[in-house]
C-alpha positions in Angstrom: 0.0 0.0 0.0 2.8 2.4 0.9 4.6 1.6 -2.4 1.4 2.5 -4.4 1.0 5.7 -2.4 4.6 6.7 -3.1 4.2 5.8 -6.8 1.0 7.9 -7.0 2.7 10.9 -5.3 5.7 10.7 -7.6 3.5 10.6 -10.7 1.5 13.6 -9.5 4.8 15.5 -8.8 6.2 14.7 -12.2 3.0 15.8 -14.0 2.7 19.1 -12.1 6.4 20.0 -12.8 5.8 19.2 -16.5 2.7 21.4 -16.7 4.8 24.5 -17.4 5.8 23.3 -20.9 2.4 21.8 -21.8 1.6 24.9 -24.0 2.6 23.8 -27.5 5.0 25.8 -29.6 3.7 28.0 -32.4 3.4 26.1 -35.7 5.7 28.1 -37.9 9.0 30.0 -37.7 8.4 33.6 -36.8 5.0 33.0 -35.1 4.6 34.3 -31.6 2.2 33.4 -28.8 1.5 35.6 -25.8 1.5 33.3 -22.7 -0.7 34.6 -19.9 -0.2 33.7 -16.2 -3.1 31.2 -16.4 -1.2 29.3 -19.3 -3.7 30.5 -21.8 -2.2 31.7 -25.1 -3.0 34.4 -27.6 -1.4 34.3 -31.1 0.0 37.7 -32.1 -1.2 39.1 -35.5 1.3 38.8 -38.3 1.8 41.2 -41.1 4.1 41.6 -44.1 5.9 44.9 -43.9 6.4 47.5 -46.6 9.9 49.0 -46.7 9.8 52.6 -47.7 12.7 55.0 -48.3 12.1 58.8 -48.2 14.3 61.7 -48.6 13.6 65.2 -47.3 13.1 68.1 -49.8 16.6 69.4 -49.6 18.0 66.3 -51.1 16.0 67.0 -54.3 16.7 70.7 -54.3 20.4 71.0 -53.5 21.6 67.4 -53.3 22.2 67.5 -49.5 20.0 66.2 -46.7 18.8 63.1 -45.0 17.3 59.8 -46.4 15.5 57.4 -44.0 14.4 53.8 -44.6 11.5 52.6 -42.5 9.3 49.5 -42.2 5.6 50.2 -42.3 2.8 48.0 -41.0 -0.8 48.8 -42.0 -3.1 50.0 -39.3 -2.5 52.4 -36.4 -2.6 49.8 -33.7 -2.3 46.0 -33.1 -5.3 43.9 -32.3 -3.6 42.0 -29.5 -3.5 44.2 -26.4 -1.5 43.2 -23.4 -1.6 45.0 -20.0 1.5 46.4 -18.4 0.7 45.0 -14.9 -0.1 41.5 -16.1 2.4 38.7 -15.9 2.8 37.6 -19.5 5.6 36.0 -21.5 6.1 35.5 -25.3 6.8 32.2 -27.0 8.7 32.8 -30.2 9.3 30.0 -32.7 12.6 30.0 -34.5 14.5 27.6 -36.8 16.0 26.0 -33.7 16.8 27.2 -30.2 20.6 26.7 -30.4 21.3 30.3 -31.5 21.6 33.2 -29.1 18.1 34.7 -29.3 19.5 38.3 -29.1 21.1 37.8 -32.5 17.9 36.6 -34.3 14.9 38.0 -32.4 14.2 41.7 -32.4 11.4 43.2 -30.3 11.1 46.9 -31.2 8.8 49.9 -30.7 6.8 51.4 -33.5 6.1 55.1 -34.1 2.3 55.4 -34.4 0.8 57.2 -37.4 -2.8 57.8 -38.5 -2.8 54.8 -40.9 0.4 52.9 -40.3 2.9 51.9 -37.7 6.6 52.7 -38.6 10.0 51.8 -37.4 13.3 53.3 -38.7 15.7 50.7 -40.1 18.4 53.0 -41.3 19.3 56.6 -42.2 21.8 58.4 -44.4 22.8 62.0 -44.1 25.1 64.0 -46.3 27.1 65.3 -43.4 26.1 62.8 -40.6 27.0 59.6 -42.3 25.0 56.4 -42.3 23.5 54.4 -39.5 21.9 50.9 -39.5 19.8 48.9 -37.0 18.0 52.0 -35.8 15.1 50.1 -34.3 14.3 51.0 -30.7 14.8 47.5 -29.2 13.0 46.4 -26.1 15.3 44.5 -23.7 14.4 40.9 -22.8 15.7 37.6 -21.4 15.1 34.3 -23.1 15.2 30.6 -22.2 14.9 27.6 -24.5 11.3 26.4 -24.8 10.3 23.1 -26.4 12.3 21.9 -29.4 12.7 25.1 -31.4 11.2 28.1 -29.5 12.2 30.6 -26.9 10.3 31.8 -23.9 10.8 35.6 -23.7 10.4 37.7 -20.6 10.4 41.4 -21.2 12.7 43.3 -18.8 10.6 46.5 -19.3 7.0 46.9 -20.3 6.5 50.5 -21.5 3.2 51.5 -23.0 3.3 51.4 -26.8 3.0 49.5 -30.0 5.6 46.8 -30.7 6.7 44.4 -33.4 8.8 41.2 -33.3 10.9 39.9 -36.2 12.7 36.5 -36.3 15.6 36.0 -38.6 16.9 32.7 -39.9 20.7 32.6 -39.3 21.1 29.6 -41.6 19.4 31.2 -44.6 21.3 33.0 -47.3 18.2 34.5 -48.9 15.7 36.0 -46.4 12.1 35.9 -47.5 9.6 38.6 -46.9 9.9 40.3 -43.5 7.1 39.2 -41.3 6.3 41.2 -38.1 4.2 39.8 -35.2 2.7 42.8 -33.5 1.2 43.6 -30.1 0.6 46.5 -27.9 1.1 47.2 -24.2 -1.6 49.2 -22.5 -1.6 50.7 -19.0 
């Protein structure tokens, strides 16, 4: 009887410790799930970005000025709204989870427009030079999750509109840039 009781307790202990990873990984690379404190998930909306380059008027008039390249996502706000005070994490699917996530996963803030959300990728100025990777990145920590995903915890949760991109470090030709977007509200 004691052996059966010990066996039952050990089985219950093992299943309760395994419950943290019972949430399945997203299906495809680049997909992101918001994991709530109650282990429910919400898939973040995905969008293909438009890359636009614009120059200010002085470039056309006198040949000097500034040129900026931005990614644009249609719509002024994301459908998925998370709350700053809630305990949530993000599950991000990658090619595998052997790469340092900081090198392939970008979580960045958008500038909000009337019809689009924008984020600056690069800029070029006649006298100021060029700069790349101008995205306003949100700091995070990550742990391996499942077979090929990462469990992301945001270090800060400022109010705003955000996007997540995942690069494939093994691919020589990147496909379209897909952004998973969400917002953090007060």
